[in-house]
N, C-alpha and C positions, 0 to 999 in steps of 0.2 A: 557170401561174405563171412559166414560163420565158421568156415573150415579152419582158419588159423586158430580159432578158439579151442579146437579139439585137442590142442597140444598143451593146454593150461591145466594146472592142478584143480582149479575150481570146476571146470567142465567135467573132468574125469571124476571128481567127487560127486558132482550132481548126478552124473550118469550112473554111477555105482549105487547111489541112493534110489534111483528109479529101477534098479534091478538088472542093469546091463551086466552080462557075464564078462569076467576078465576085463573090467573097465580100463585098467591101466595099460592094457595092450590094445583092446578093440576100439577104444575111442580115438587114440592117435592114428590107428590104422584107418578108421573111417574118415578122419580128416585128410589123410594122404590120398585116399581114393577120391574124395570130393575135389581136392586140389588138382589132381591129375586129370580127372574128368572135365573140370572147369577149364583148365588151360587147353586141353585138346579141342574143346568146343570153341573157346574164345579165339584160338589161332586158326581154327579150321583145319587142323592137322589130325587126320584120323578121327574126325568128329563123331562118326558113328560109334567108334569104340569109347570115346569120351561120354557119349550119351548113355551107353550101357553101364559105364562106371557110375554115372549119376543115378541110374535106376538101381544099381546094386547098393548104392549109398542110401537112397531115399526110402526104399521099401522097409527095411528093418527100423530105420530111424523113425519113420512116420508111425509105425505100429507100436514100437516100444516107448518112445518118448512123448508122443502126442496122443495117447490113448484117453481121449476126453470122456469116453463112456464110463470110465472108472472113477472120475473125479466128482466129488459131491459138492464142493464149494462152488456156487454159481459163477462168480467172476473168473476163477481159475479154469473152470470147465469151458467157459466161453473162449478164453485165451487159447486153451489147448485145441479147441475145435477150429478156431481160426488158423492156428499153425498146421493142423491136420489138413485142412482144405487148401492152404497155401502149398503144402508139400504135394498134394494131389495135382495141383495145377502145374507145379514144376515137373512132376513125373510125366504128365501129359506132354509138356514141352519137350522133355528129353526123348520121349517116344516118337514125337514128330520129327525131331532132328535125326533120330535113328532111321526113320522111314524115308525122309526126303533128302537126307544128307545135309551138308553144310552150305551149299550154294555156290554160285559162280565166282564169288570174290574170295573164296577160301584157298588155302594152300593146296588142298586136294582137288578143287574145281569139279566137284561132283554134286 
């Protein structure tokens, strides 16, 4: 649900503040990758490719934006750790979709 926010000036500015290189280009690109991956999985059309798009989206986002090990303020550290673990869970789900496919009710039926 956060992918559309990647096209807003606030998200681009926040990401630039976190050290994302070329934020005005890379943040909207990451949003497009996430949206494309999400719709491929949701529709079951080439869901394995969609899962890889989600992996490509999640790995750098998780490491760059949710690096809780660098945060000193306890509450913010906990929030970043929660988001880090959430992204790891989504990464695991994307890898499961890549391995098992999208199932019998999908467009691909694999």
